[in-house]
C-alpha positions in Angstrom: -6.6 -8.6 3.2 -5.9 -6.3 6.2 -3.9 -3.1 5.9 -3.1 -1.2 9.1 -2.4 2.5 9.4 -1.0 4.3 12.4 -0.1 7.9 13.3 3.5 8.1 14.4 4.2 9.8 17.7 7.0 7.6 19.0 8.7 5.7 16.2 9.8 2.6 18.1 6.5 2.2 20.0 4.3 2.8 16.9 6.4 0.5 14.8 6.1 -2.3 17.4 2.4 -1.7 17.6 1.8 -1.9 13.8 3.9 -5.0 13.6 1.8 -6.6 16.3 -1.3 -5.6 14.4 -0.2 -7.7 11.4 0.9 -10.5 13.7 4.4 -10.5 12.3 5.6 -13.4 14.4 3.2 -15.6 12.5 5.2 -15.1 9.3 8.7 -14.5 10.7 9.7 -17.7 12.5 12.5 -18.1 15.0 15.8 -18.4 13.2 14.4 -17.3 9.9 16.8 -15.4 7.5 15.3 -12.0 6.8 16.1 -9.6 4.0 14.8 -6.1 4.5 14.4 -4.3 1.2 14.2 -0.5 1.6 14.2 2.2 -1.0 17.7 3.6 -1.0 17.5 4.9 -4.6 19.9 7.8 -4.1 22.6 9.2 -1.8 22.8 11.0 0.4 19.7 9.5 2.1 16.9 12.0 2.4 13.5 12.0 4.1 10.6 11.4 1.7 13.1 10.2 -1.0 14.6 7.2 0.7 13.5 5.0 3.5 14.2 6.6 6.9 17.4 5.1 8.5 15.8 5.5 11.9 12.9 3.4 10.9 15.2 0.7 9.5 17.2 0.6 12.7 14.1 0.2 14.8 12.9 -2.6 12.4 16.2 -4.4 12.5 16.2 -4.2 16.3 12.7 -5.8 16.6 13.1 -8.4 13.9 16.7 -9.2 14.9 15.5 -10.6 18.2 13.8 -13.4 16.3 15.7 -14.0 13.1 18.9 -13.3 11.2 18.5 -9.9 9.6 20.2 -8.0 6.8 19.3 -5.0 4.7 19.8 -5.2 1.0 19.8 -2.8 -2.0 21.0 -2.9 -5.6 23.1 -0.4 -7.6 21.4 2.4 -9.5 22.5 5.0 -12.0 22.8 7.4 -9.1 24.8 5.4 -6.6 26.5 2.1 -5.8 25.0 0.1 -2.9 28.4 -1.0 -1.7 29.3 2.6 -1.1 26.3 3.6 1.0 27.3 4.8 4.4 24.5 4.6 6.9 24.0 3.1 10.4 21.2 0.7 9.8 21.9 -1.6 12.7 23.0 -4.6 10.6 25.0 -5.5 7.5 24.0 -3.8 4.2 24.3 -6.2 1.4 25.1 -5.1 -2.2 22.4 -7.2 -3.9 23.8 -6.4 -7.4 26.9 -8.5 -6.4 24.8 -11.4 -5.0 24.1 -14.5 -6.9 21.3 -13.8 -9.3 18.6 -15.7 -11.1 17.1 -14.8 -14.5 13.5 -13.6 -14.7 11.7 -13.1 -18.0 8.8 -10.7 -18.7 7.8 -10.9 -22.3 10.9 -9.8 -24.3 12.6 -8.4 -21.2 15.1 -10.7 -19.4 16.8 -9.5 -16.2 18.3 -10.8 -13.0 17.2 -10.6 -9.3 19.1 -11.8 -6.3 18.5 -15.4 -5.2 18.5 -14.1 -1.6 15.1 -12.6 -2.3 13.7 -16.1 -2.9 15.7 -17.8 -0.1 15.1 -15.3 2.6 11.9 -13.9 4.1 11.5 -10.4 2.6 10.3 -7.4 4.5 9.5 -4.7 1.9 10.0 -1.1 3.2 9.0 1.4 0.5 8.5 5.2 0.8 5.2 6.9 0.1 6.0 8.7 -3.2 4.4 9.7 -6.4 6.2 8.9 -9.7 6.2 10.8 -13.0 6.2 7.5 -15.0 4.2 5.0 -12.9 2.0 7.5 -10.9 3.0 5.9 -7.6 6.1 4.1 -6.4 4.9 2.1 -3.4 5.3 -1.5 -2.4 5.1 -3.3 -5.7 7.3 -0.7 -7.5 9.9 -0.9 -4.7 10.5 -4.5 -5.8 11.8 -3.1 -9.1 14.8 -2.2 -6.9 15.6 -6.0 -6.9 16.7 -5.8 -10.6 20.4 -6.2 -10.3 21.4 -4.3 -13.4 22.5 -0.7 -12.7 20.7 0.9 -15.6 17.2 -0.2 -14.6 15.5 2.3 -16.9 16.3 0.0 -19.8 13.3 -2.0 -18.7 10.9 1.0 -18.5 9.4 0.0 -21.9 8.0 -3.1 -20.2 7.8 -1.8 -16.6 4.3 -3.3 -15.8 5.3 -6.7 -17.1 8.6 -6.6 -15.2 6.8 -5.6 -11.9 4.3 -8.4 -12.3 7.1 -10.9 -13.1 9.1 -9.9 -10.0 5.9 -10.1 -7.9 5.3 -13.6 -9.2 8.8 -14.6 -7.9 9.0 -12.6 -4.7 5.9 -12.1 -2.4 7.2 -10.2 0.6 6.3 -11.7 4.0 5.7 -8.2 5.4 5.3 -4.7 4.0 5.9 -1.6 6.0 5.3 1.7 4.3 7.5 4.6 5.4 5.1 7.6 5.3 6.8 9.5 8.0 7.6 11.9 5.1 5.8 11.7 1.8 6.7 13.0 -1.6 4.2 14.2 -4.3 4.4 16.1 -7.5 7.2 15.2 -9.9 8.6 12.2 -8.0 10.3 10.0 -7.2 13.4 12.2 -6.6 12.6 15.8 -7.2 9.0 16.2 -5.9 7.6 18.0 -2.9 8.4 16.5 0.5 6.1 16.9 3.4 6.0 15.4 6.9 2.9 13.1 7.3 3.9 11.0 10.3 2.2 7.8 9.2 3.1 4.1 9.0 1.2 1.5 7.1 1.6 -2.3 7.2 0.2 -5.4 5.6 1.2 -8.9 4.8 -0.1 -8.3 1.3 1.8 -5.8 -0.9 -1.0 -5.5 -3.4 -3.6 -4.7 -0.7 -1.3 -2.1 0.8 -0.8 -0.3 -2.6 -4.6 -0.4 -3.3 -5.3 1.1 0.2 -2.9 3.9 -0.4 -4.5 4.8 -3.7 -7.9 4.9 -1.9 -6.5 7.2 0.9 -5.1 9.5 -1.8 -8.5 9.6 -3.6 -7.1 7.9 -6.6 -8.8 4.9 -8.4 -6.1 2.2 -8.2 -7.1 1.1 -11.7 -5.3 4.3 -13.0 -2.0 2.7 -11.8 -1.5 -0.1 -14.4 0.8 -2.4 -12.3 -1.5 -2.1 -9.3 -4.6 -2.8 -11.4 -3.0 -5.9 -13.0 -1.8 -7.2 -9.7 -5.2 -6.7 -8.1 -6.9 -8.6 -10.9 -4.3 -11.4 -10.9 -4.5 -12.0 -7.2 -8.2 -11.1 -6.6 -7.1 -8.7 -3.9 -9.6 -6.8 -1.7 -8.0 -4.5 0.9 -9.5 -3.9 4.4 -8.1 -0.7 5.9 -7.9 -0.7 9.7 -6.6 1.9 12.1 -6.7 5.6 12.6 -8.7 7.3 9.8 -6.7 9.7 7.7 -6.7 11.0 4.2 -3.7 11.8 2.0 -3.7 15.2 0.2 -1.3 14.3 -2.6 -0.6 16.1 -5.9 -0.8 13.2 -8.4 1.5 14.0 -11.3 0.5 13.6 -14.9 2.6 11.0 -16.7 5.8 12.5 -18.0 5.8 12.7 -21.8 9.6 12.4 -21.9 9.6 9.1 -20.0 6.7 7.8 -22.2 8.7 8.7 -25.3 11.7 6.9 -24.0 9.7 3.8 -23.2 8.0 3.9 -26.6 11.4 4.0 -28.4 12.7 1.1 -26.2 9.8 -1.1 -27.4 11.6 -1.5 -30.8 14.5 -3.9 -30.5 16.7 -1.8 -32.9 16.1 1.5 -31.2 16.5 -0.1 -27.8 19.9 -1.4 -28.7 21.0 2.0 -30.0 19.6 3.8 -26.9 21.4 1.4 -24.5 24.8 1.6 -26.2 27.3 3.3 -23.9 27.8 6.5 -25.9 24.2 7.1 -26.6 22.7 6.1 -23.2 24.3 8.9 -21.1 23.2 11.5 -23.6 19.7 10.1 -23.9 19.4 10.0 -20.1 20.5 13.7 -19.7 18.2 14.7 -22.5 15.2 13.0 -20.9 15.9 14.7 -17.6 15.9 18.1 -19.3 12.7 17.3 -21.2 11.0 16.5 -17.9 11.4 20.0 -16.8 10.6 21.8 -20.0 7.9 19.7 -21.7 6.7 17.4 -18.8 
């Protein structure tokens, strides 16, 4: 499956060019309802941490000439989607408040918005490393469709959850915001650098595999990407300007791994997720990340 990469010199022109390269009109028909799913994991919005609002405005302008476009995001522990203030060129929908459907992944049961199944989805992640899942790219960005605010309650089954969401929602297009990239202890507090790149593919698995290759990382080291590649028999074909990505790949955070291990037991998971314990456990985990990794 084709994955295109392009150096950004003029954002609007280069976005139009990379969309043309993936023949976007073949998958977004006239009058289609389109849901753009960025990564707006925290507020205020910041380069390399969240999807660039300028990129979203350009994308809304291009796609909006053909379909009915909205941007959607769910609530997180760090912010409420309904309170985000950003000029994105269209309505920002609070996906946590939208009608949901239940999805099951082993013992985990959660809800995602029905809009993600009824609309054509354009997935717009950021190029970031992650202290728990190694990378947070296209597949991991779909974790943001989980409507519950405390998404970390599903970290014990993160790979199963991601594969279950991917089984329900296959984005029509995937645009990677690599105008800025984060490495090190991501996805919030890592090192941000300007890289001036865009990547695009119709296949989210192929895009994630290609990014691993550019970073010199065997995609099989990222469990959810490995499992998705095996399930869908994906073989990426990287096209465009040749570049490499010099990224510091973090070692997996022992604090996050301990939390996920404790969550695997039904009893300890219920205790950890109780209101009084959860906030303390979350603050403790953040401290442990800095002191023990």
